[in-house]
N, C-alpha and C positions, 0 to 999 in steps of 0.2 A: 504494500500500500504506500502511495506517495503521501508526503506531508503537505498540508494545505496552509498557505500563509496569505493573509489579507493585507493589502496595502492600506495606508491611512485613508486614501481616497475611496477605496472600496468599502471600508468600514463606515465611513460617513454616508455613502450612498445607500448601503444596506440599512443603516439606522433610520434613514428617512422613509424607507419602504413600510408598507403595512406588514404586520407580523406574519400573516399567512404567506405573502409573497416572499418575504425575507427567508422564511423557513424553507420554502420550495427551492429558492436559489441556492441556499447553502447545502441543501440535501443533494441537489444535482451536481454541485462541485465535488462534494464528498463521494458521490457515486462514481464520478469520473476518476477520482483519486484511487478508489478501490479497484478500478479496472472494468467497471460496468459500462455498457454501451449507452451513450447519451447523444443527443443531436449536437454535434460539434463540427465546426468548419474553420478552416484557416482563413485569416483575413488577408485579402490581396494587398500586396505592397508592404506588409508588416510580418514580423516573425511571431505573431500573436494568434490566438484562437478565440472563438466565441462559442458559448454554450447557450442554446435556446431554452428558456424556461417560460412557457406560455407567451405572453406579450413582452416579457423582459429578456434582456440579454446580459450575459456575464462575460466580460473580457478577461482571458487568462493568458499566462505565459507558462507553458509546460517546460520546465527546466530539468527533466529527467526524474529525479527523486523528490523534487519540490514543485508544487503547483502554486504559482503566485497569482492571486486574484487581483487584477488591476482596477477594474471598475464594474459597476452593475447599474442597470437602469432600464427604462422603457426603450423599446426597439427603435423609435424614431431618433432620439437625441443621443444615444450612447456612442454612436460612431463619430460624432462631430468633435474634433480636436486633434 
């Protein structure tokens, strides 16, 4: 199992989410870290990945033994930056 680390930005984004949506996002990331199959795609032009959780997206950096969660939020605005 990979270790999951949340960036400060991701913690702030998750704290603003509703509890049910936050729990779903964290559960998906942990499922990916355990090796389960999730809806994941590589972002074009970046060395990052996104995990789809309903209408939310979680941006991660898979560093082998560590999964760094960079940001989380609604699908429309999460990619801008």
